[in-house]
C-alpha positions as CSV (number, residue, x, y, z in Angstrom):
1,X,-53.8,-11.5,-95.8
2,X,-53.6,-9.8,-92.5
3,X,-54.2,-6.1,-92.4
4,X,-52.4,-3.5,-90.3
5,X,-55.3,-3.2,-87.8
6,X,-54.7,-6.8,-86.9
7,X,-51.2,-6.0,-85.6
8,X,-51.9,-2.6,-84.1
9,X,-51.3,-3.9,-80.6
10,X,-47.8,-4.8,-81.5
11,X,-46.7,-1.3,-82.2
12,X,-47.6,0.0,-78.8
13,X,-44.8,-0.7,-76.4
14,X,-45.3,-1.2,-72.6
15,X,-43.4,2.0,-72.0
16,X,-45.6,4.0,-74.2
17,X,-48.7,2.5,-72.7
18,X,-47.5,3.3,-69.2
19,X,-47.0,6.9,-69.9
20,X,-49.5,9.2,-68.2
21,X,-51.9,11.4,-70.4
22,X,-51.0,14.9,-70.9
23,X,-52.2,17.4,-68.3
24,X,-54.7,19.9,-69.5
25,X,-52.6,22.7,-68.2
26,X,-49.5,21.7,-70.3
27,X,-48.7,23.4,-73.5
28,X,-48.8,21.4,-76.7
29,X,-45.6,20.6,-78.4
30,X,-44.3,23.5,-80.4
31,X,-45.7,26.1,-78.0
32,X,-42.6,27.9,-76.8
33,X,-44.3,30.6,-74.9
34,X,-43.0,32.5,-71.9
35,X,-44.7,30.2,-69.4
36,X,-43.0,27.1,-70.9
37,X,-39.7,28.8,-70.5
38,X,-40.4,29.9,-67.0
39,X,-42.1,26.7,-65.8
40,X,-40.6,23.9,-67.8
41,X,-37.1,25.5,-67.9
42,X,-37.0,25.8,-64.1
43,X,-38.0,22.2,-63.7
44,X,-35.4,21.0,-66.1
45,X,-32.6,23.0,-64.4
46,X,-33.7,21.7,-61.0
47,X,-33.7,18.2,-62.4
48,X,-30.2,18.7,-63.8
49,X,-29.0,20.0,-60.4
50,X,-30.5,16.9,-58.6
51,X,-29.1,14.6,-61.2
52,X,-25.7,16.1,-60.9
53,X,-25.8,16.0,-57.1
54,X,-27.0,12.4,-57.2
55,X,-24.1,11.5,-59.5
56,X,-21.6,13.2,-57.3
57,X,-23.0,11.8,-54.1
58,X,-20.8,8.6,-54.0
59,X,-17.6,10.6,-54.6
60,X,-18.5,13.2,-52.0
61,X,-19.5,10.4,-49.5
62,X,-16.3,8.5,-50.1
63,X,-14.2,11.7,-49.7
64,X,-16.0,12.6,-46.5
65,X,-15.7,9.0,-45.2
66,X,-12.0,9.0,-46.1
67,X,-11.5,12.3,-44.3
68,X,-13.4,11.0,-41.3
69,X,-11.4,7.8,-41.2
70,X,-8.1,9.6,-41.5
71,X,-9.1,11.8,-38.5
72,X,-10.4,8.7,-36.6
73,X,-7.2,6.8,-37.5
74,X,-5.0,9.6,-36.2
75,X,-6.9,9.5,-32.9
76,X,-6.6,5.7,-32.8
77,X,-2.9,6.0,-33.4
78,X,-2.5,8.5,-30.7
79,X,-4.5,6.4,-28.3
80,X,-2.5,3.2,-29.2
81,X,0.8,5.1,-28.6
82,X,-0.4,6.4,-25.2
83,X,-1.5,2.9,-24.2
84,X,1.8,1.4,-25.3
85,X,3.8,4.0,-23.5
86,X,1.8,3.5,-20.3
87,X,2.4,-0.3,-20.5
88,X,6.1,0.3,-20.8
89,X,6.0,2.6,-17.7
90,X,3.8,0.3,-15.6
91,X,5.5,-3.0,-16.5
92,X,9.0,-1.8,-17.2
93,X,10.0,1.5,-15.5
94,X,8.1,1.1,-12.3
95,X,9.4,-2.4,-11.4
96,X,12.9,-1.3,-12.1
97,X,12.6,1.8,-10.0
98,X,11.1,-0.1,-7.1
99,X,13.8,-2.8,-7.3
100,X,16.6,-0.1,-7.2
101,X,14.9,1.7,-4.3
102,X,14.7,-1.4,-2.0
103,X,18.0,-3.1,-2.9
104,X,20.5,-0.6,-1.6
105,X,24.0,-1.7,-0.4
106,X,25.1,-1.1,3.2
107,X,28.5,0.6,3.6
108,X,30.8,1.4,6.5
109,X,28.7,-0.6,9.0
110,X,25.4,1.1,8.4
111,X,22.4,0.6,6.2
112,X,22.0,3.6,3.9
113,X,18.6,5.2,3.2
114,X,16.5,3.4,0.5
115,X,17.6,4.5,-2.9
116,X,21.3,4.9,-2.3
117,X,23.6,2.6,-4.3
118,X,20.7,0.9,-6.1
119,X,20.8,-2.7,-7.2
120,X,24.0,-3.5,-5.2
121,X,22.1,-5.4,-2.6
122,X,20.9,-7.9,-5.3
123,X,24.2,-9.6,-5.7
124,X,25.6,-9.3,-2.2
125,X,25.8,-12.3,0.1
126,X,22.5,-12.8,1.9
127,X,22.2,-12.6,5.7
128,X,19.0,-14.3,7.0
129,X,17.7,-12.3,9.9
130,X,15.8,-14.2,12.6
131,X,15.1,-11.6,15.2
132,X,17.2,-10.0,17.9
133,X,20.3,-12.2,17.9
134,X,23.8,-11.6,19.2
135,X,25.7,-10.4,16.2
136,X,25.5,-12.4,13.0
137,X,24.2,-16.0,13.5
138,X,26.5,-18.8,12.5
139,X,24.3,-20.2,9.7
140,X,22.7,-16.9,8.6
141,X,25.1,-16.0,5.7
142,X,24.3,-17.6,2.4
143,X,26.8,-17.4,-0.5
144,X,27.4,-18.9,-3.9
145,X,24.6,-20.3,-6.0
146,X,22.4,-20.8,-3.0
147,X,21.8,-17.1,-2.6
148,X,19.8,-17.1,-5.9
149,X,17.0,-19.1,-4.4
150,X,17.2,-18.3,-0.7
151,X,14.2,-16.3,0.7
152,X,16.0,-13.4,2.3
153,X,13.0,-11.0,2.4
154,X,10.2,-12.7,4.4
155,X,7.1,-11.3,6.1
156,X,4.4,-12.3,8.6
157,X,3.7,-15.2,10.9
158,X,1.2,-17.6,9.4
159,X,-0.1,-21.1,9.9
160,X,0.7,-23.6,7.2
161,X,-2.8,-23.4,5.7
162,X,-2.5,-19.6,5.5
163,X,0.9,-19.5,4.0
164,X,0.0,-22.2,1.5
165,X,-3.1,-20.2,0.4
166,X,-1.0,-17.1,-0.1
167,X,1.5,-19.1,-2.2
168,X,-1.2,-20.7,-4.4
169,X,-3.0,-17.3,-4.9
170,X,0.3,-15.8,-6.0
171,X,1.0,-18.5,-8.5
172,X,-2.5,-18.3,-10.0
173,X,-3.4,-14.6,-9.8
174,X,0.0,-13.0,-10.3
175,X,1.9,-15.7,-12.2
176,X,-0.8,-16.6,-14.7
177,X,-2.2,-13.0,-14.7
178,X,1.1,-11.5,-15.8
179,X,1.5,-14.3,-18.4
180,X,-1.9,-13.6,-19.9
181,X,-1.0,-9.9,-20.2
182,X,2.3,-10.8,-21.7
183,X,0.6,-13.2,-24.1
184,X,-1.8,-10.5,-25.3
185,X,1.0,-8.0,-25.9
186,X,3.1,-10.7,-27.6
187,X,0.3,-11.6,-29.9
188,X,-0.2,-8.0,-31.0
189,X,3.5,-7.3,-31.5
190,X,4.3,-10.6,-33.2
191,X,1.4,-10.3,-35.6
192,X,2.3,-6.7,-36.6
193,X,5.9,-7.8,-37.1
194,X,4.8,-10.7,-39.2
195,X,2.6,-8.5,-41.4
196,X,5.6,-6.3,-42.0
197,X,7.7,-9.3,-42.9
198,X,4.9,-10.5,-45.3
199,X,5.2,-7.2,-47.1
200,X,8.8,-8.1,-48.0
201,X,8.1,-11.7,-49.0
202,X,5.5,-14.4,-48.3
203,X,5.4,-16.3,-45.1
204,X,4.8,-20.0,-44.8
205,X,1.3,-21.3,-44.0
206,X,2.5,-23.0,-40.8
207,X,4.3,-20.0,-39.3
208,X,1.3,-17.7,-40.1
209,X,-0.9,-20.2,-38.2
210,X,1.4,-20.4,-35.2
211,X,1.8,-16.6,-34.8
212,X,-1.4,-15.0,-36.2
213,X,-3.9,-17.7,-35.2
214,X,-2.6,-19.5,-32.1
215,X,-0.3,-16.9,-30.6
216,X,2.7,-17.6,-28.3
217,X,2.8,-21.4,-27.5
218,X,5.0,-24.4,-27.3
219,X,4.1,-25.3,-30.8
220,X,5.2,-21.9,-32.0
221,X,8.6,-22.5,-30.5
222,X,9.0,-25.7,-32.5
223,X,7.8,-24.0,-35.7
224,X,10.0,-21.0,-35.3
225,X,13.0,-23.2,-34.7
226,X,12.3,-24.9,-38.0
227,X,11.7,-21.7,-39.9
228,X,15.0,-20.2,-38.7
229,X,16.7,-22.4,-41.4
230,X,14.1,-21.7,-44.1
231,X,13.8,-17.9,-43.7
232,X,14.3,-16.1,-47.0
233,X,16.5,-13.3,-45.6
234,X,18.8,-12.5,-42.7
235,X,16.3,-9.9,-41.5
236,X,13.5,-12.4,-41.3
237,X,15.8,-15.0,-39.6
238,X,16.7,-12.4,-37.0
239,X,13.0,-11.6,-36.5
240,X,12.1,-15.3,-36.0
241,X,15.0,-15.7,-33.5
242,X,13.8,-12.8,-31.4
243,X,10.2,-14.0,-31.5
244,X,11.4,-17.4,-30.4
245,X,13.3,-15.9,-27.4
246,X,10.4,-13.6,-26.5
247,X,7.9,-16.5,-26.7
248,X,10.2,-18.6,-24.5
249,X,10.2,-15.9,-21.9
250,X,6.4,-15.5,-22.0
251,X,6.0,-19.2,-21.4
252,X,8.5,-19.1,-18.5
253,X,6.9,-16.2,-16.6
254,X,4.9,-18.4,-14.2
255,X,8.0,-20.5,-13.5
256,X,10.1,-17.3,-12.7
257,X,7.4,-15.8,-10.4
258,X,6.9,-19.1,-8.6
259,X,10.6,-19.7,-8.1
260,X,11.4,-16.3,-6.7
261,X,8.7,-16.6,-4.0
262,X,7.9,-19.2,-1.3
263,X,7.4,-19.8,2.4
264,X,9.7,-21.1,5.1
265,X,9.3,-21.9,8.8
266,X,9.8,-19.0,11.1
267,X,13.3,-19.0,12.7
268,X,14.4,-17.5,16.0
269,X,17.9,-16.9,17.4
270,X,19.3,-19.6,19.6
271,X,22.4,-19.2,21.8
272,X,25.0,-21.8,22.7
273,X,25.9,-21.4,26.4
274,X,29.1,-22.9,27.9
275,X,29.0,-25.9,25.7
276,X,27.3,-27.1,22.5
277,X,24.7,-29.1,24.3
278,X,23.3,-26.1,26.2
279,X,21.3,-24.2,23.5
280,X,18.6,-21.9,24.6
281,X,16.4,-19.3,22.8
282,X,18.0,-15.9,22.8
283,X,14.7,-14.4,24.1
284,X,15.2,-16.3,27.4
285,X,18.3,-14.2,28.2
286,X,17.6,-11.0,30.2
287,X,19.5,-7.7,30.1
288,X,21.5,-7.2,33.3
289,X,24.4,-5.4,35.0
290,X,27.2,-8.1,34.8
291,X,29.8,-7.7,37.5
292,X,33.0,-9.7,37.8
293,X,33.9,-8.2,41.2
294,X,35.0,-4.9,42.8
295,X,37.9,-2.8,41.6
296,X,40.1,-4.4,44.3
297,X,39.0,-8.0,44.2
298,X,37.1,-10.3,41.7
299,X,34.3,-12.6,42.7
300,X,35.2,-16.3,43.2
301,X,31.8,-17.4,41.7
302,X,32.4,-15.6,38.4
303,X,30.3,-12.9,36.8
304,X,27.0,-12.3,38.6
305,X,23.8,-10.6,37.5
306,X,22.8,-7.2,39.1
307,X,19.9,-4.9,38.5
308,X,20.4,-2.9,35.3
309,X,18.7,0.1,36.8
310,X,21.6,0.4,39.3
311,X,24.0,0.5,36.4
312,X,22.2,3.5,34.9
313,X,22.0,5.3,38.2
314,X,25.7,4.7,38.8
315,X,26.6,6.2,35.5
316,X,24.4,9.2,36.2
317,X,26.2,9.9,39.4
318,X,29.6,9.4,37.8
319,X,28.6,11.8,35.0
320,X,27.7,14.5,37.4
321,X,31.0,14.3,39.2
322,X,33.0,14.3,36.0
323,X,31.4,17.7,35.2
324,X,32.0,19.4,38.6
325,X,34.7,17.6,40.6
326,X,38.4,16.7,40.8
327,X,39.7,13.2,41.0
328,X,42.9,11.5,42.1
329,X,44.9,9.2,39.8
330,X,46.4,5.9,40.9
331,X,49.8,7.7,41.3
332,X,48.3,10.3,43.6
333,X,48.0,13.1,41.2
334,X,44.9,15.2,41.5
335,X,43.4,16.3,38.1
336,X,40.2,17.9,36.8
337,X,37.8,15.2,36.0
338,X,36.5,16.8,32.9
339,X,39.9,17.4,31.4
340,X,41.1,14.0,32.3
341,X,38.0,12.4,31.0
342,X,38.7,13.9,27.5
343,X,41.9,11.8,27.4
344,X,40.0,8.6,28.0
345,X,37.8,8.8,24.9
346,X,35.8,5.7,24.5
347,X,36.2,4.5,28.1
348,X,33.0,3.4,29.8
349,X,31.8,5.6,32.6
350,X,31.9,2.7,35.0
351,X,35.6,2.2,34.3
352,X,36.5,5.8,34.9
353,X,36.9,5.3,38.7
354,X,39.4,2.5,37.9
355,X,41.8,5.3,36.8
356,X,40.7,8.3,38.8
357,X,38.9,8.1,42.2
358,X,36.7,10.8,43.7
359,X,36.7,9.6,47.3
360,X,40.4,10.5,47.9
361,X,41.2,12.0,51.4
362,X,40.8,15.7,51.7
363,X,38.3,16.1,48.8
364,X,35.9,18.7,50.3
365,X,34.7,20.1,47.0
366,X,31.0,20.4,46.5
367,X,28.7,20.9,43.5
368,X,25.0,21.7,42.9
369,X,22.9,19.0,41.3
370,X,20.5,21.0,39.2
371,X,20.7,19.1,35.9
372,X,17.7,16.9,36.4
373,X,15.6,19.3,38.5
374,X,12.7,21.2,37.2
375,X,11.1,24.4,38.5
376,X,9.4,22.5,41.4
377,X,12.6,21.3,42.9
378,X,15.3,23.5,44.5
379,X,19.0,22.7,43.7
380,X,20.7,20.3,46.0
381,X,24.3,20.7,47.1
382,X,26.3,17.5,46.8
383,X,29.8,16.4,48.0
384,X,32.3,15.2,45.5
385,X,33.8,12.5,47.8
386,X,30.5,11.2,48.9
387,X,29.3,7.8,47.9
388,X,26.8,7.2,45.1
389,X,24.2,6.2,47.7
390,X,23.5,3.1,45.7
391,X,23.7,-0.1,47.6
392,X,23.8,-3.4,45.8
393,X,23.5,-6.9,47.2
394,X,26.5,-8.9,46.1
395,X,26.5,-12.5,47.4
396,X,24.8,-11.5,50.6
397,X,27.0,-8.5,51.2
398,X,26.2,-4.8,50.5
399,X,28.6,-2.9,48.3
400,X,28.5,0.7,47.2
401,X,28.0,1.0,43.5
402,X,31.2,3.2,43.2
403,X,33.2,0.1,43.9
404,X,31.5,-2.3,41.5
405,X,33.5,-3.3,38.4
406,X,30.9,-4.3,35.8
407,X,29.3,-3.7,32.5
408,X,26.0,-4.3,30.8
409,X,25.4,-7.9,29.5
410,X,22.9,-10.7,29.7
411,X,21.8,-13.1,32.4
412,X,20.6,-16.7,32.3
413,X,19.8,-18.6,35.5
414,X,21.6,-16.0,37.6
415,X,24.7,-16.3,35.6
416,X,26.1,-13.4,33.7
417,X,27.4,-13.4,30.1
418,X,29.1,-10.5,28.3
419,X,27.8,-9.5,24.9
420,X,31.2,-10.2,23.4
421,X,31.0,-13.8,24.7
422,X,27.6,-14.4,23.1
423,X,28.3,-12.6,19.8
424,X,29.6,-15.6,17.9
425,X,27.5,-18.3,19.6
426,X,24.1,-17.6,18.1
427,X,22.4,-19.4,15.2
428,X,19.0,-19.4,13.5
429,X,16.8,-22.4,14.2
430,X,13.0,-23.0,13.9
431,X,10.8,-21.9,16.7
432,X,9.7,-25.3,18.1
433,X,7.5,-23.7,20.9
434,X,5.4,-21.7,18.5
435,X,5.8,-23.1,15.0
436,X,4.7,-20.6,12.3
437,X,5.6,-19.8,8.7
438,X,6.8,-16.7,6.7
439,X,6.2,-15.9,3.1
440,X,8.6,-13.8,1.0
441,X,10.9,-13.3,-1.9
442,X,14.4,-14.1,-3.1
443,X,16.0,-10.8,-3.7
444,X,18.5,-12.0,-6.3
445,X,16.1,-14.1,-8.3
446,X,13.6,-11.2,-8.2
447,X,16.2,-8.8,-9.4
448,X,17.2,-11.1,-12.3
449,X,13.5,-11.5,-13.3
450,X,13.0,-7.7,-13.3
451,X,16.1,-7.2,-15.4
452,X,14.9,-9.8,-18.0
453,X,11.4,-8.4,-17.9
454,X,12.5,-4.8,-18.5
455,X,14.7,-6.0,-21.5
456,X,11.7,-7.9,-22.9
457,X,9.4,-4.9,-22.5
458,X,11.8,-2.4,-24.2
459,X,12.6,-4.8,-27.1
460,X,8.9,-5.5,-27.7
461,X,8.2,-1.8,-27.7
462,X,10.9,-1.2,-30.3
463,X,9.6,-4.0,-32.5
464,X,6.0,-2.7,-32.2
465,X,7.1,0.8,-33.1
466,X,9.0,-0.5,-36.2
467,X,5.8,-2.1,-37.5
468,X,3.7,1.0,-36.7
469,X,5.9,3.3,-38.8
470,X,7.2,1.0,-41.5
471,X,4.3,-1.4,-42.3
472,X,1.8,-0.4,-44.9
473,X,-1.0,-2.6,-43.5
474,X,-0.4,-1.7,-39.9
475,X,0.0,2.0,-40.8
476,X,-3.5,2.0,-42.4
477,X,-5.0,0.7,-39.2
478,X,-5.2,-3.0,-40.0
479,X,-5.0,-5.1,-36.9
480,X,-4.6,-8.9,-36.9
481,X,-7.0,-11.0,-34.8
482,X,-7.5,-14.8,-34.6
483,X,-10.7,-14.5,-36.7
484,X,-9.0,-12.5,-39.4
485,X,-6.1,-15.0,-39.4
486,X,-8.6,-17.8,-39.9
487,X,-10.1,-16.0,-42.9
488,X,-6.7,-15.3,-44.4
489,X,-5.6,-19.0,-44.0
490,X,-8.9,-20.1,-45.6
491,X,-8.2,-17.8,-48.5
492,X,-4.7,-19.0,-48.9
493,X,-5.9,-22.6,-48.8
494,X,-8.5,-21.9,-51.5
495,X,-5.9,-20.3,-53.8
496,X,-3.6,-23.3,-53.4
497,X,-6.0,-26.2,-53.7
498,X,-8.8,-24.6,-55.8
499,X,-11.4,-26.1,-53.5
500,X,-14.4,-24.3,-52.0
501,X,-15.2,-23.9,-48.4
502,X,-17.3,-27.1,-48.2
503,X,-14.7,-29.1,-50.0
504,X,-12.0,-27.9,-47.7
505,X,-14.0,-28.8,-44.7
506,X,-14.5,-32.4,-46.0
507,X,-11.1,-32.8,-47.7
508,X,-8.7,-35.6,-46.7
509,X,-6.8,-34.3,-43.7
510,X,-3.5,-36.0,-44.5
511,X,-3.4,-34.8,-48.2
512,X,-4.6,-31.3,-47.2
513,X,-1.8,-31.0,-44.6
514,X,0.7,-32.0,-47.3
515,X,-0.6,-29.3,-49.6
516,X,-0.7,-26.6,-46.9
517,X,2.3,-27.5,-44.7
518,X,4.4,-29.0,-47.4
519,X,6.7,-32.0,-47.3
520,X,10.1,-33.1,-48.6
521,X,8.8,-33.2,-52.1
522,X,6.2,-30.4,-52.0
523,X,6.5,-26.8,-51.3
524,X,4.4,-25.4,-48.5
525,X,1.6,-23.0,-49.1
526,X,2.5,-19.4,-48.6
527,X,0.5,-16.4,-47.2
528,X,1.2,-13.5,-49.5
529,X,0.6,-9.8,-49.2
530,X,-2.1,-9.8,-51.8
531,X,-4.4,-11.7,-49.4
532,X,-4.7,-8.5,-47.3
533,X,-4.7,-6.0,-50.1
534,X,-8.1,-4.5,-50.8
535,X,-7.3,-3.6,-54.4
536,X,-6.0,-7.0,-55.3
537,X,-9.3,-8.8,-54.3
538,X,-9.4,-12.4,-55.5
539,X,-6.7,-11.9,-58.1
540,X,-4.2,-14.4,-56.8
541,X,-3.2,-17.4,-58.8
542,X,-5.3,-20.4,-58.1
543,X,-3.4,-23.7,-58.3
544,X,-6.1,-26.3,-59.1
545,X,-5.4,-29.5,-57.2
546,X,-8.8,-31.2,-57.3
547,X,-7.3,-34.5,-58.2
548,X,-4.8,-34.4,-55.4
549,X,-6.9,-33.0,-52.6
550,X,-10.2,-34.8,-52.7
551,X,-12.9,-34.9,-50.1
552,X,-12.6,-38.1,-48.2
553,X,-16.3,-39.0,-48.7
554,X,-16.1,-38.6,-52.5
555,X,-13.2,-41.2,-52.6
556,X,-15.3,-43.7,-50.7
557,X,-18.4,-43.0,-52.9
558,X,-16.3,-43.4,-56.0
559,X,-14.9,-46.7,-54.9
560,X,-18.5,-47.9,-54.2
561,X,-19.7,-46.7,-57.6
562,X,-16.9,-48.5,-59.4
563,X,-17.7,-51.8,-57.7
564,X,-21.4,-51.4,-58.6
565,X,-20.6,-50.6,-62.3
566,X,-18.2,-53.5,-62.6
567,X,-20.9,-55.8,-61.2
568,X,-23.4,-54.5,-63.7
569,X,-21.1,-55.1,-66.6
570,X,-20.4,-58.6,-65.5
571,X,-24.2,-59.3,-65.4
572,X,-24.6,-58.1,-69.0
573,X,-27.1,-55.5,-68.1
574,X,-24.8,-52.6,-68.9
575,X,-22.5,-52.8,-72.0
576,X,-21.9,-49.2,-73.0
577,X,-21.6,-47.5,-69.6
578,X,-17.9,-46.5,-69.0
579,X,-16.3,-46.5,-65.6
580,X,-16.1,-43.2,-63.8
581,X,-12.6,-41.8,-64.1
C-alpha cells in the first residue's frame, strides 16, 4: 500500500513551487509590529491605488477619446461647411454675377455700362459684328431658334490649327474638368442623402450599388428610373427623381460646354456699290469730302471726292465767322450770325452759307482770330467778307471752299458715296484675302447653362445640408466611400445568402444576381441601417441559402463525384456507399 511520502509531489502545486522564498528582512506571519504597518501598509495602499487606476484607465481613455473626437468632429463640420459654402460661391454665385455683368441691354440707342439691366442681353436678337461696317449689315441680325447656338461673342484671329487646338483643350480641360468636379460633389451629396433614406427604410441592393459604389453614371439613371415605381414612400420617390435629374445634368455638362462654344471663319464687312455685282470690302472705301457741286450749280459728273482736310478747315473758318460776324439771308435781311445759327439747330456748318452769306456787299466788319493762337503768336485781324482762303481743285477748275456744297462721305475709285447711301448696303462675308478664324461663345446658350448650373448648385447644397443636420450617420461623421460601400454590400450579401467571402467570390453569378438583385419571383436584397450601426454588429438575420447559391466549381465537382460513384456501384465494388445528396 502506498504511503503518503510516495505522493508528496502531488500536493505541491506549480503556483506554490514558483513562489519566491521569504526575504530575511520580512516579518513572520503574526508579527504585527509598527514596521509592518508602516512598510507593508503603504505598499498595499499604493497597490490598491495602482489597481484602481488601472481599472479606471479604459473608461478614462474612452472618455478622453470621445471628448477629443467630439472636438475634432466639430472642427471637421466647420471645415466641411466652409468648403461647401466656398463651392457654392465659386461655382454658383460668381458665374451668375459675371453673366449679369456682361449681358446688359442697350437702350435708347446706346450701350449702357456693364452691369446695368443685367441678363437682358441674353434673350435679345443677336447682331453679329464684323468690323467697321456702314450701319447694321444685312445678314448680321439673328432671330428665333438660331440665336441659341450662334456665336455672337468671338475673339482673336487664329489659323485653323490654332483655333482647333483651343476648341479641343476647352472640351477636355474645361468640359471634362467641370464634370469631374460635379461628379465628386454629386457622389458625396447623393451618398449622404441615401444614408438618410436608409435610416427611414432599407434601400435595394442595386440602388445602393449604383449610388454609393459607382456614383453618377448612365446605369444609375436606368436603375433610378426603375426604383421610382418601387420606392417605399413619396419622400424617397421624390429623392430618387431629383437624383435622376441631377445625374442627368452631370452627364450632360460636357455637351453643354461644347455646344455653347466653337469657332467660325473671320468675317469682314462688304459693301454693294451701284449694283449687286459690284461688292467690295468696306476697308477699301476711304473717308472723303463728298461734293455734289457749288451752291449755285451741281456737277454734271455727280458727286466727286475732295480732300477731307479741306472740309475741316472750311468748317473752322465758318465757325469763327459765326461767332463774330453778321450774315445776309437770301431775302437780303442782315442778321447776327450767332443768333441766327441758334435757329438752325442741327444744321451742318457747311450748309449754313446756303441760308446766310458772309460775302454780301458792304460787309466791312472785322474780327480778331485769337482762338487757336498761343502765347507765341499775336492776334490776327480778319475780314468777315473775305474768302476762306481755301482753294480746291474741282474738275480742273479752282473754287473757293465757301462756295462748295458738300458733306463728309466715302470715296471709291474717285467716286463719292454718302454714308446714308451705304448704310443699308453692307453685309458680313468671310475674308477671302486673309482667311482666319475666331473662337467664342453663344451668349444665349451660355446664359441658359449658367442658370441651370446655379439651380443645380443651390439644390445640391440644400440636399447636402438636410443630410448633415437630419441624418444620424452623417451627423456622427460617417462618410461614404466606394471602399466602404463595397464592404457594406459584401456584408449585406453574406446576411442574405449565408455564404462566406470565398464562397461569394466563387458562387454562380447568375444565381447570385437573382438573390441580390431580385427577380419577378424573388425579393431583392436590401441594405439596412443595421449594417452601419456599430452597436448592432453582426446581429442581422442571416437567410441561409446554401442550396440555392452554390459555388459553381462545387456543382461541377458534385456531378463528377456522382458519375464516379454510380460507376463504382455498377461494377459491384461499392454496395453500401450512398450517393452524395
